[in-house]
Steps between C-alpha positions, in 0.01 A plus 500: 500500500318278750525130433199274538677276753575783736139628473352162578742457789377830645135414435536162669659664803212747525249214471686311768488807737127542435433129571706517820312809633164350396572184700621706795180709503288188467680339799463818702124494422472138620700574818293806595176318432599211725612748771165681481312167526703388802478845662121502469480158658737612782274793575215258572305548174294221347642268237259649246626851569860378472417333166348821370814684604721241322298519177475879515876541540579239239288650223528870600844511667551874562139603561425184695794544730416873561142409577617224733726738688210735547249245624736262682463662846119501502 
């Protein structure tokens, strides 16, 4: 028979792992957004363009980064 203490210990470990990976994904999103912003400035684009890239990759991380990779060499 499963005791309540062992179940809650397992559940808290699972919650801890979920929180860890959520924070990791959030930090990865921030880092890639900053990279895309700096990269667009390095390529000589305007500050407005770089800001649109930053906002696009922050709010739409996967799609925004894919679109940026496609249009970055224009």
